N, C-alpha and C positions, 0 to 999 in steps of 0.2 A: 843343494843337491835335488830337493823336491821340485824346485822351479825348473832345473835343468831337465829333469825327466819329463815334465809337462811340455817343455819346448820340443823335445825329441818326438813325443807322441803327436803333438800338433803338426809338426813338420811331416811326419809319416802320413797323417791323414790328408794334409794339404796337397802333397805331391803324389798321393796314391793314384794308380791308374783307375781305381773305382770311383774316384771323385769324392764329393762331399755328400753327406746325408741330405736327401732332397728337402727335408724340413728346414735346413739351414739356408736354402736358396730363396732369394727374393724373386718371385715369379715375374713381377713386372719388369725388373731389370733383365732377367734371363731371357724374356721374350722380346726384348728390344730388337727391332729390325726383322722380326719374324714375318710381318705382313709383306714386306718387300721381298723376302725370301720366297714366300708362297707365290706371289704375283709373278716373279721371274720364272719360277718353275712352270706355272700354268701357261705362260707365253711360250716357253721353250718346248713343252710337251704337247702343246695345242689342246689343252683340256677345255671342255665346254663349260662346265661349272663344278664347283667344289665347296663343301662346307666342312668345318673342323671345329671340334670342341675339345678342351683340355680340362681334366679334373685333377685337383690336387688338394689333399687334406680335406676331403668331403665338400669341396667348393668347386664350382665351375669357374676357373680362373681365366678362361679364354673361350670365346665362341664367335665365329664369323663366317660369312659366306663370300665367295669369290666367283667371278664369271657369271654365266647366264643359266638360268633354269630352263629358258626357252630361247634358242638362238635366233629363231625366226622373228619373234616379237621383241627380242632384246630385253627380256625380263630378268632382273638380277636374282642371284641366289642370296638368301639370308640364312641366319642360323635356325630359322623356323621352317625352311624349305623341306618338303617331304621327298625322300629318295627311297629306292629299294635297298634294304640291308642284306637281302639274299641270304647266304648261308650263315650269317651271324645269328639268324633265327635258331640255329641248332643249339646255341648256348642256352636259349630260353627253354627249348624242349627238354634238354638235359636237366635244367634246374627244376622244371615242373615235375619231373620224375623224382628228383631229390625231395621235393615237398611230399610226394606220396610215400616215400620211404620214411620221412619224418612221422607221417600219420600211421605207419604200420600197414599200409594197404599193399605195398609191394616190397620186395627185397632185391638188392642189386644182383646178388648171385643166384637167384632162383630162376630156373628155366622159364622162358617166355610162354611156353605151352601150358604152364600151370595157370596162367592168367588168360591166355588167348589161344583157345583150342584150335582155331582155324589156321593158326600160323603154320606154314609148311614151306620148306625149301626142298630142292631136288634130292639132297642127301638126307636119308632118314635119321642118321646119327646126329647131324648138325641140327635138324629140326627139333629133336628131343632134348638137346643139350645147350642150345643157344640161350644165354642168360640175358637179363636186362642190360647188364654191364657190357656184354658182347655187342649188343645192338649199337651202343653209343661209341664204341672204341675202334670201329672199322677193322674187325678181324674175323669177319664171317666166312672168308674164303671166296667171296664173290667179288669180281671186279665191278666197275661202276655200272655198266648196263644202263647208262643215262638215257639212251634213245628209246628205252621203254616208255619213259614219261615225257621227255622233251619233244614238244611238237605234237603230242598225242592229245586226244580228247577223252581219255579214260578218267573215270571218277577215282577218288581215293580208295574206295572199296575194290574197284576193278583192278587197280594196280596191285593192291595187297593180295588179291586172289591169284594173280599171275606169277607170283614170285617163284613158285615151285617148278616153273618151266625154264628158269634161267640157269645156265651152265656156270659152275664155279671154275676157277683156274688154279686155286691153291687149297691146301688143306685148312681145315678149321683152326683158327688161332695161329696160323703159320706166319702170316705177313700182314702188315698194315696196308690196307687198300681202301682208300676213301670210297664210301658207298652211301649215296643219298637214300637209297631204298630202305636201308635199315632204320634211318631216321623217320621215314614215312611210317614204318612198322611201329616205332616208338610212339608216334602220334596216335596210331590206331589203338595201341595198348592203353594210353591215357584215356582215350574215349571209352574203351571197354570197362576199365576199372572205375571210372568216375561217373559214367552215364551222361557225361557232358561232351559236346564236341571239343576238339582240341582248341579251336578258336575261343569258345566260351570259357574254358579253363584258364587259358593264358590271359584273357581279358580280366577275368575275375581275380586271379591269384597273382598276376605280375603287373599288367598294365595299369589297372585301377589303383592298387596300392602305391605304385611309383608315379602316379599322376601323369601318365603318358597318354594324354587325352586325344591327340591327333594321330597317334600311331594306329595303323590299320592292318588288315590281313589280305587285302586284294587291291590290285591295280585298278579294278573297277571303281573302287572308292577314291583312290589317289587321283584318277583322271578328272574327277568332279570337284577336286579341292582347288582353291584359288592359288595357294602357294605350294605347288608340287612340281618337281622337275620332270621334264620330258626326256626320255632316254635318247642317246645319240651315239653315232658310230661313224667311222670313215668309210665312204663308198665312192669308188672312182676318184680317189684323192680329194674328196670333199667331205666335210663334216656335215652330216644330215641327221635329222630326227628319224628314229626307227620305231616300229610299233611296240607297244607294251607287251611283254610276255606274261600271259596269265599263268599263275602257279597255284591257283586255288586248291587243286587236288593234292599238290605237294606241300601244303601249308606248313607242316612240322619241319620241313626241310629248309624252306627259304622264302616264304610268301610275305613276310612282314615288311612294311614300309614305315619309315620313321624319319625324324629330323635329328640333327646333332644335339640340339638342346634337350630333347627328350631321351635320347640315347645316353646322354650324360647321367641321367637318373639311373640307368641300368649299370653304368660304371660305378656310381656311388654305392649301389647295393653290393656289388662285388668287392669293392675296396673296403667296405665297412663290415665285412664278415656277415653279410646277410641281413643287416639292419638298415632300414630306411625310415626316416622321420620317426625315430625312436620305436619302430615296430620291427620285430624279428620276422622277416618274410620267409626265410629259409634258414635252417639251422647252420651254425658254423661247422658242425661235424659233417654235414652233407656237402657243404662247399669244399671242405678239405678232400673229401672223396672225389668230387667232381674235378678237382685240380690235380689230383694225384696221377702221375704218369701210368698209363695202362698198357700202351703198345708203342714200342720203339718205331720211329719213322726212319726207314732206310733211305737216305739221300746223301749226296756228296755235300760236304761242308766247305764251301769256297771262302767263307767269311770267318776269320778267326774270332770276331766279336760275338758270333752267334754259336752257342754251344749246341751239341746234338739234341734234336727235338724228339719229343714223344707226343702221343695224343692221350688226353685225359678223357673226360666225358663232356663233349661239346666245346672243348677248348684244346688248342695246341699248346703244349707245355715246353718251355725252353728257357733261354736266358739271353740277356743283352749286356755285353761287357761286364759280366759277373753278377748281374742283377736278374733275379727270377722274373720271367715274362710269360704271361698268358695272352694268347692271340687267336683271332679267327678272322678270316677274310670272307668276302662274298663277291660273286660275279654273276651277272645276268645280262641279257640283251640290253645294251645301252647304259649299264650301271656297274660300278665297282665300289666296294666298301671294305673298310678295315677297322677292327676294334682291338686294341691292345691295352694291357695294363701291367704295371709292375707292383704286385701286391705288397712287397716289403718296403717300397718307397712311396706308396700312396699316390701314384701317378697313373692316369688313364687318358687315352686318346681315342677319339672316334672320328673317322674321315669318311665322308660320303661324296661320291662323284656321279655325274650323269654322262660319263664317257667311258666306253668299254675297251678301246683299242690299246691304250698304253697304261702300264702299271707304275704310276708315280707315287702312290700312297706310301709305300715303305720309306721312301726318301724323306717325306715329311715327318713320319712317325719317329724314325731314328733321330732326326734333327731335334725334335721336341725332347726326346729322352736325353740327348747330349746336353742340351741347354739346362734342363731342370735337374740333371745330376751333377752339373758343374764340370763336365768333361770337355776336352777339346773336341770341336765339331769335326766329324769325319766327312769327307767329300763323297757321300753316298751317291750323289747325282752322277758324277763321272763314272763311278764304278758300275752302277746299275745300267746306265746308258750304254757303256761299252759292251756290257754283257748282252744286252738286248740287240744291239747292232750286229754283234757276231752271230747271234741266232738267226736274225733276219737275213744276213749274208749267206749263211749255210742253206737256208730255205730257198733263196734265189738261185743257188747253184745246183739244186736238184734237177736232174735231167727229165725231160718229158719222154716217157717210154712208149708213147702211142705210135702205131705204125699206120700211116695214112693209106697205104696201098693194100690193106687187109679188110675187105668189106664184111658186113654181117652175113650170117648164113640164111637169114629169112628177111622177107619184106617187113616194113614197120608194123603192119596190122597183125602179124603173127606174134609180136611181143606184147601187144595190148591185152589187158585183162585185169582181173583182181587177184592179188596174191596175198597169202595169209601165213602168219607164224603164230603159234599158240600163245606166246607171251607178247610179242610186239604188235600183234593185231593185223589189220589189213592195210595194204598199200595198192594203189591203182597205177597201172601204166597206161597212159592215154596217148593215142595217135592224133596228131594235128598236122595235116598235110603229110610231109615226109619226116616230121619231127616226132620225137617221143618225149613225154613229160611224165614226171613221177608226182603222185598226189597222196598226201596223208593228212587226214583230219581237215580236208578242204583247202589245204595249202599246196601249191604246185611249184615245181622247179623243172627247168629244162634239162634233158639228158643229152649230152654231147657224145657222139660216137668216138671211141678211141681206136679199137681194132677188134676184128672178129666180132664176138658177141659181148664185148666189154664196153660199157658206157660210163661216162663220168658226169657227176652232177655239175652243171655249169655254175660258176660263181654268180650269185644273185644277191639282190638286196634282201633285207629282212622283210617279213618273217621267213625263216628258212625251214625246209623240211628236214634235210640232213646237211651235214657240213659240206661246203664246196669241195670239189675235186674227189669226192667219195666215189670209188670204183664199184660198179654193179656188174656182175657177171650173169648172163642168162645161160641156162643149161638145156640140153635136148634129151628127150626120153628115147626109148627104143624104137618108137614109131617115127622119130625124126621131128617131133613137135616140141616147141618151147613149153616146158612144164614147171619151171621154177627159176628163181634167181637167188644169188647169194651176195652178201655184202659184209664188209668188216665193221658192222655197227658197234661192236665191242671188240677192239683190237687185241684183247688179251685171251680170247677164246677163238675157236673155229668160227669161220664166217657164218653169220645168221642166214638161214635158208627160209625163203618165203615160197610156198607152193601155190601154183596157179589153181584157182577155184574153177569148177565147172560153171558155165554160164547158166 
């Protein structure tokens, strides 16, 4: 009878949709054919270069590079190639704050203003009540307002000081809205509390203990390194290298550059409850708080394998086929990154690429999980590709609403001048012959006339001032002069208005 019961239990576990415990899987056997799987996807998706590392039971069980870190010189990617990790940086910023909670220097639920008196948003109530935890869980009531910093030359302090000019679109704590600027504020908080720069604190408390010796905080450093990937994108149906995007001012948000072998150390810390090399870097209690769902993410769930997601503190919290999953992605000009781990199964994956146009990374990640969990492999490639192709088809079917027979009200020189917004700063409209150009922080794009006083930014190569096809509307004052322009720089609020400055 006892043996019969054991057989029944074993059969249930063997044929369970949740698969086997990952510790029972031989990783070498599970990953047989994985190289060929990656190579086929890279060719199909036209990826420039990619590196991946897999961590299991506190060991790096796989690390390899594919494709080219430099397509012009045909230089290969290795597991030591440096890429931008972009917004995965946020998980380190959140963990740094957890360390300060460990030390009693801050508390998660204390208002930011008690530590950082200069912190100010447009709504006085939100200013006084925004907590440290609120900063990290994307519930400020502000939409992204990314064009405040993207393509600007503002310093970290200047960006922080401009926050109170930004319009919210939701009530405080009403809705999850991803916001980079609140993570910038979290970095400023770290600096104010510790007396160190955010970079110094992360270097001292995270990178050094984790022996992440080549990881850096600026593309200025990466560009000088021998084994660093150059960013690439598709332009005019050709894959080309694009300029590095400098994010030094937005460091706490996404400026870190690293390799998969060193990011594997970051995964080991998180999978081992804050311990690395027998040293407790951050307490298990704070990691539990960081991983606890703080704000529900409202989104459609097309995939039954992925449960409804929430955001913790620097990590997105969800599940994959019944297994708890922590994840964060990153995207920057010419780079995409993805970092995921299953804490209860001791599996972690880091994927870094130097190609921004196609999102192939989840296909690889889910395939790794299927293999190491002993589950039937889902054809994520077909599912995701069909979804993307449908989205691209819908975009191609969008009609051009421009009316060619509707000229502007003024000659080009009347539009030229310097325009200003209290948060977004200054933008120049420049006349060259009969053309108008828009310039921000020394970078220009051509304005193509649409109809009347509406122009659109012509699609151009990187670096970009604003996104291609962005519509800019010039307005006339009571004297019949062009005195301002507006543009949907943040689509979730009214158009941002730049007023013409007197010469």
